[in-house]
Each structure stands twice: as C-alpha cells, then as structure tokens.
N, C-alpha and C positions, 0 to 999 in steps of 0.2 A: 830746125830753124829757131833761133832765139828772138823773142820779141824785144823791141826797143822800148823799155819801160820809161826811160827819160822822155822819149818822144811822145808816148801815151800821156804822160803827166803834162807835158807842155801843151800838146794839141787838144787835150780834152779837159783835164782837171783845171789847169791854170786858166785856160781860155774861158771855161764856164764861170769860174770865179770872177775873172775880170769883166766878163759880159754882164754879170749880175750885180757886182759890187763896185765896179770901176777899178782902175789899176792899183791905187793906193790901198784900199781896203782889201781887195782881192789878194794882193801881195802879203798883207798882214795876216790874213786868214791862212794862206798857204804856208807862210813861215811858221806860224803858230802850230799848225797841224804837222808839218814836217819835223819840227823840233820835238813835239810831244810823242810822235811816232818813231822818232830817231831814224829818219830816212836820210841816207846820204844824198848829197846834191848830184854827184856824178855816179853813173853806173848803178842805179838802184836795181835790186832783184825783184822777182815777182812778189815775194813776201813783203818787201819794202813798199812796193806799189799798193798792195792790198791794205797794208797798215795805214798808208797815207790816205787812201780813199775812205777808209773807215773813220779816220781822225777828222778829215774835212767834213764829212757828212754828220759827224757828232758835234761839230762846233755850233755853239748857241747862235751865232750870227747867221749861219747857214740855215739852221732850223727856223729862226725868226723870219728869214727872207723867203725860203722855199717851202716851209711847212714840213711837218714830219713825213707826210706822204711824198712830197716832192724830193726831199733829201733821200728817202729810202729808194725812190725810183732812180734817181741819179746814181746812187751807190750801186744798185743792181746793174745799171747800164755800164758803169765804169768797170765793175768787177767782171762782167762778161767780156770786156775787151782784153783783159789780162789773163 
C-alpha cells in the first residue's frame, strides 16, 4: 500500500502551519519550504515529503514560534507518519 503523501502534507503539515501562523503566513512558510526542498505540488514521493518536513521545521519563523524543541518534536511526529 502506498501512502498518500499529498494527503499527509495537507492534513498535517499545512494544517499545523495554518493553525499556528494563520492562513497567509502559513502558506508563505509552506511555499518557501516546498520551493527550497524542491517538492512537487502533485504526487510527492516519500523522499519529497521528508525533505519538505525538514525544510518546514528548519524555517526561522517556525523555530521562532515553536522553539527548537517544538520544531524538533513536530518534525519527529511528521516523519513517523511517512
């Protein structure tokens, strides 16, 4: 069975960003991370998903809001999903 990585991204990563930062800033962080990690919008692979998770959790805005431990914990949780 293949995981739906786009679904994981939408339901976990994007939702967490939007919950913490609001829609506009959450979308900016997501776009910045997906561009820097070179993650395709449609049909991301497991490697794409993991690169995106790492890029989101390394974003300075995320570190400022969640702290290093919070970002590391979220990174671990998201990586365990994929």
